[in-house]
C-alpha positions in Angstrom: 107.2 55.2 144.9 107.4 51.6 146.1 105.2 49.3 144.0 102.9 46.6 145.3 104.5 43.1 145.6 101.2 41.3 146.0 99.8 40.9 142.5 99.8 37.1 142.6 96.9 35.1 144.0 97.7 33.7 147.4 98.3 29.9 147.5 95.6 27.9 149.2 97.5 27.5 152.5 97.8 31.3 152.9 94.0 31.9 152.8 93.4 31.3 156.5 95.8 34.2 157.3 94.6 36.3 154.4 90.9 35.9 155.6 91.9 36.5 159.2 90.6 33.0 160.2 93.8 31.7 161.9 93.6 33.9 165.0 89.9 32.9 165.7 90.9 29.3 165.5 93.8 29.9 168.0 91.4 31.7 170.3 88.8 28.9 170.3 91.5 26.3 171.1 93.0 28.1 174.0 89.6 28.9 175.4 88.9 25.2 175.4 92.3 24.6 177.1 91.5 27.1 179.9 88.0 25.6 180.3 89.6 22.1 180.7 92.0 23.6 183.3 89.1 24.8 185.4 87.0 21.7 184.6 84.1 23.8 183.3 81.7 23.0 180.4 81.5 25.6 177.6 78.2 25.9 175.8 78.2 26.2 172.0 77.9 30.0 172.2 81.2 30.5 174.0 83.6 29.3 171.2 81.3 30.9 168.6 81.4 34.3 170.4 85.2 34.3 170.9 85.7 33.2 167.3 83.4 35.9 165.9 84.8 38.6 168.2 88.4 37.8 167.3 87.6 37.8 163.6 85.7 41.1 163.8 88.7 42.8 165.6 91.3 41.4 163.2 89.2 42.2 160.1 88.4 45.7 161.3 92.1 46.4 162.0 93.1 45.3 158.5 90.1 47.0 156.9 91.0 50.3 158.4 94.6 49.8 157.5 93.6 49.0 153.9 91.5 52.2 153.8 94.5 54.2 154.7 97.0 52.6 152.4 97.8 53.7 148.8 97.2 50.5 146.8 100.5 51.1 145.0 102.5 50.7 148.3 100.8 47.6 149.7 103.3 45.0 150.6 101.2 42.0 151.9 98.6 39.8 150.3 96.3 40.2 153.4 96.2 44.0 153.1 95.7 43.7 149.3 92.7 41.4 149.9 91.0 43.9 152.2 91.6 46.7 149.7 90.2 44.7 146.8 87.3 43.4 148.7 86.6 46.4 150.9 82.8 46.5 150.7 82.1 42.7 150.7 84.3 42.5 153.8 82.5 45.5 155.3 79.1 43.8 154.9 80.3 40.5 156.2 81.7 42.3 159.2 78.3 44.0 159.8 76.6 40.6 159.6 79.2 39.2 162.1 78.6 42.1 164.5 74.9 41.6 164.4 75.2 37.8 164.9 77.6 38.4 167.8 75.2 40.8 169.4 72.2 38.6 169.0 74.0 35.6 170.4 75.4 37.5 173.3 72.1 39.1 174.3 70.2 35.8 173.9 72.7 33.4 175.5 75.0 35.2 178.0 73.9 35.6 181.6 74.5 39.0 183.4 78.0 38.2 184.6 79.2 37.0 181.3 77.7 39.9 179.4 79.2 42.5 181.8 82.7 40.8 181.6 82.6 40.7 177.8 81.5 44.4 177.7 84.3 45.4 180.0 86.8 43.8 177.8 85.2 45.3 174.7 86.0 48.8 176.0 89.9 48.5 175.8 89.6 46.6 172.6 87.7 49.4 170.8 90.0 52.0 172.4 93.0 50.0 171.0 91.6 50.1 167.5 90.8 53.8 167.7 94.1 54.7 169.2 96.3 52.4 167.1 94.8 53.3 163.8 93.6 56.9 164.2 94.9 58.9 167.2 98.3 57.7 168.4 99.5 56.0 165.3 102.9 57.8 165.1 103.2 58.9 168.8 106.7 58.0 170.0 105.6 57.1 173.5 102.6 54.9 172.7 102.4 51.5 174.2 103.6 48.9 171.7 100.6 47.3 169.9 102.2 43.9 170.4 101.8 44.2 174.2 98.2 45.5 173.9 97.2 42.7 171.5 98.8 40.0 173.6 97.1 41.1 176.8 93.6 41.6 175.3 93.8 38.3 173.4 95.0 36.2 176.4 92.3 37.7 178.7 89.6 37.3 176.1 90.4 33.6 175.7 90.3 33.0 179.4 87.2 35.2 180.1 84.4 32.7 179.6 86.0 29.9 181.7 87.0 32.4 184.4 83.4 33.7 184.7 82.0 30.2 184.8 84.3 29.2 187.7 85.4 32.4 189.5 86.4 30.5 192.6 89.2 28.8 190.6 90.4 31.9 188.8 93.8 31.9 190.5 94.7 28.6 188.9 94.6 30.4 185.5 97.2 33.0 186.4 100.2 30.9 185.2 98.7 29.4 182.1 97.2 32.7 181.0 100.4 34.5 181.6 102.4 32.0 179.6 99.8 32.2 176.8 100.0 36.0 176.9 103.8 35.9 176.5 103.3 33.4 173.7 101.0 35.9 171.9 103.5 38.7 172.5 106.3 36.6 171.1 104.1 35.8 168.1 103.4 39.5 167.4 106.9 40.6 168.1 108.3 38.1 165.6 105.9 39.3 162.9 107.0 42.8 163.6 110.6 41.8 163.2 109.9 40.0 159.9 107.9 42.9 158.5 110.0 45.9 159.4 110.2 47.0 155.8 106.5 46.5 155.4 105.6 48.6 158.4 108.0 51.3 157.3 106.4 51.5 153.8 102.9 51.3 155.3 103.7 54.2 157.7 103.2 51.8 160.6 104.9 51.7 164.0 106.0 48.4 165.5 108.0 47.1 168.4 110.8 46.0 166.1 111.1 49.6 164.7 110.9 51.1 168.1 113.8 48.9 169.3 116.0 50.3 166.5 118.2 47.3 165.9 118.0 45.7 169.4 116.1 42.7 168.1 118.0 39.9 169.9 115.4 39.6 172.7 112.6 39.2 170.2 114.3 36.3 168.5 115.1 34.8 171.9 111.5 34.9 173.2 110.3 31.6 171.7 113.2 29.7 173.2 112.7 31.4 176.6 109.0 30.4 176.5 110.0 26.8 175.6 112.1 26.7 178.8 109.5 28.5 180.9 106.8 26.1 179.7 108.9 23.0 180.4 109.8 24.3 183.9 106.2 25.1 184.6 105.2 21.6 183.6 107.9 19.9 185.7 107.1 22.0 188.8 103.3 21.8 188.5 101.8 19.0 190.5 98.5 19.2 188.7 98.3 16.4 186.0 95.5 18.2 184.2 97.7 21.2 183.4 98.3 21.1 179.6 98.9 24.8 179.3 102.6 24.6 180.1 103.3 21.8 177.7 101.3 23.6 174.9 103.3 26.8 175.6 106.5 24.8 175.4 105.5 23.2 172.1 104.3 26.4 170.6 107.5 28.2 171.8 109.6 25.5 170.0 107.5 25.8 166.8 107.8 29.6 166.9 111.5 29.4 167.3 111.9 27.0 164.5 109.8 29.1 162.2 111.8 32.2 163.1 115.0 30.3 162.1 113.4 29.2 158.8 112.0 32.7 158.0 115.0 34.0 156.1 114.8 31.0 153.8 111.1 30.6 153.3 110.3 34.4 153.2 108.2 36.7 155.4 104.9 36.1 153.6 105.2 32.3 154.1 106.3 32.8 157.7 103.5 35.2 158.4 100.9 32.8 157.0 102.2 30.0 159.2 103.0 31.8 162.4 99.6 31.6 164.0 99.5 27.8 163.4 102.4 27.4 165.8 99.8 28.4 168.5 97.3 25.6 167.8 99.0 23.1 170.0 95.9 22.8 172.2 94.3 20.9 169.3 95.7 17.7 170.8 93.1 18.1 173.7 90.4 17.1 171.3 92.1 13.7 170.9 92.7 13.1 174.6 89.7 11.9 176.7 
């Protein structure tokens, strides 16, 4: 039986990934980028809600995965953390759900609440299907596609609801971001093929059965697409394309470095390649 390879304490820079804090940070930044694109003001509750929601979803996914796994077969520090701290994480998750519900009920107007609830339905269905029902179904939709679509729409939801008349201007940046998220997830799957096999998990990389060239080409294709979009776009307030190009470049470079630095290090850093919108906070 394969033995756990995760007995050492994670280095400090892996803790954001281990605690599922990197994805919420990415979500908050891209939500801010989309709001800037539509020239809308986000109240404090918008980034708080998207951050909490993303953390709850990611933590729930890993919590359920940890519940299923034999501790002796765990291959990643993030899964080991959720196994070792199962009940503390559970109660933190309950507190986060309560906080999210209270803030949503108290701060969201009817349109925002309905839009969020509509997106909640496929999100819960994904968790239920991915972890419990269609886990090993050969024809199930790859989780990497589902995650990318839900994540991208979730980040754009609040800005789009606040300025529905401008929603068409989000089509290109949200599509590029969705493809960026897909590339992120697909690369993780390609790095963790052994992990997914030992964990009894299905992934796009395993489903492709050796045809992985496209996965490794995705970041570079997004770099080109982002640059083309930036050049062809006449709107000077359109940072989404440049952020996509920059993130595509960082993803591609990280993928090239992964065989040397190892999958655990690459996995801990991969979401940070998507934080390029952070530059917006330094641009008036």
